[in-house]
C-alpha positions in Angstrom: -10.8 28.7 14.0 -11.5 26.1 16.6 -9.9 26.5 20.0 -10.5 23.1 21.3 -9.8 19.5 20.3 -12.4 18.0 18.1 -11.7 14.3 17.1 -11.0 14.0 13.4 -11.6 17.7 12.8 -9.2 19.9 14.8 -6.1 19.0 16.8 -4.0 22.1 16.8 -4.4 25.7 18.1 -3.2 29.0 16.8 0.6 28.6 17.4 0.7 25.2 15.7 -1.5 26.4 12.9 0.9 29.3 12.2 3.8 26.9 12.2 2.1 24.8 9.5 1.3 27.9 7.4 5.0 28.9 7.6 6.0 25.4 6.4 3.6 25.8 3.5 5.1 29.1 2.4 8.7 27.7 2.8 7.8 24.7 0.7 6.1 26.9 -2.0 9.2 29.2 -2.2 11.5 26.2 -2.5 9.4 24.7 -5.2 9.4 27.8 -7.3 13.1 28.6 -6.8 14.0 25.0 -7.6 12.0 25.0 -10.8 13.6 28.3 -11.9 17.0 26.9 -11.1 16.3 23.7 -13.0 15.2 25.6 -16.0 18.1 28.1 -15.8 20.6 25.2 -15.5 18.8 23.2 -18.2 18.8 20.1 -16.1 17.4 16.9 -17.5 13.6 16.7 -17.3 13.8 13.6 -15.0 15.6 15.7 -12.3 12.7 18.1 -12.3 10.7 15.4 -10.6 12.6 16.3 -7.4 10.2 19.2 -7.1 7.8 16.6 -5.7 9.3 17.0 -2.2 9.0 20.7 -1.6 5.6 20.8 -3.4 4.3 18.0 -1.1 5.7 19.9 1.8 3.9 23.1 0.7 0.6 21.2 0.3 0.9 19.5 3.6 1.7 22.8 5.4 -1.1 24.7 3.8 -3.7 21.9 4.2 -2.8 21.4 7.9 -3.0 25.1 8.6 -6.3 25.4 6.8 -7.8 22.4 8.5 -6.3 23.2 11.9 -5.1 19.6 12.0 -1.6 18.2 12.2 -1.2 14.9 10.4 1.8 13.9 12.5 -0.2 14.6 15.7 -3.2 12.7 14.3 -1.0 9.7 13.6 0.6 9.9 17.0 -2.6 10.3 19.0 -1.8 13.7 20.4 -3.1 17.3 20.2 -1.8 20.8 21.1 -3.8 24.0 21.9 -1.2 25.7 24.1 0.9 28.6 22.9 4.0 26.4 23.2 5.0 24.7 20.0 5.4 21.0 20.2 3.8 20.6 23.7 1.2 17.9 23.4 -1.6 16.2 25.3 -2.6 12.6 24.7 -5.8 11.6 23.0 -7.1 9.0 25.5 -10.1 7.4 23.6 -9.3 4.8 21.0 -12.2 5.9 18.9 -11.0 9.5 18.8 -7.4 8.3 17.8 -8.9 6.3 14.9 -10.8 9.4 13.7 -7.6 11.4 13.9 -5.6 8.8 12.0 -8.2 8.8 9.2 -8.0 12.6 8.9 -4.2 12.5 9.0 -4.2 9.9 6.1 -6.5 12.2 4.0 -4.0 15.1 4.5 -1.0 12.8 3.7 -2.6 11.4 0.6 -3.8 14.7 -0.8 -0.3 16.2 -0.1 1.4 13.3 -2.0 -1.1 13.7 -4.9 -0.4 17.4 -5.1 3.3 16.8 -5.1 2.9 14.3 -7.9 0.8 16.7 -10.0 3.2 19.6 -9.5 6.2 17.4 -10.4 4.4 16.2 -13.5 3.7 19.8 -14.5 7.4 20.7 -13.9 8.4 17.7 -16.0 6.2 18.6 -19.0 6.6 22.4 -19.0 9.0 23.5 -21.7 12.4 24.7 -20.7 
């Protein structure tokens, strides 16, 4: 794991990485429980598409933890390697901020696509 800011590669340290991993697990648990609840209650298939939201959250959390990169921080032009969650430093160079935004968009797009795929699977799985 990187322990310093690298533009477009790594913008969070251990504390922030653990927070993203926790968000991934929470999203995954919610996704599974929601699917079980939907099947148990025999809700209309169209409502199963709501699984998109926690599935996207799980994907975003796990991706950010794995990549040691926070999409929100990347879009905001900040980074954090302190032990304190949410404490940020500003990325000064415009070129570095642009690299971070590109990485953030890749994480966001992959998370959305993952959410769509999981929702489609939930839609088409038999009850």
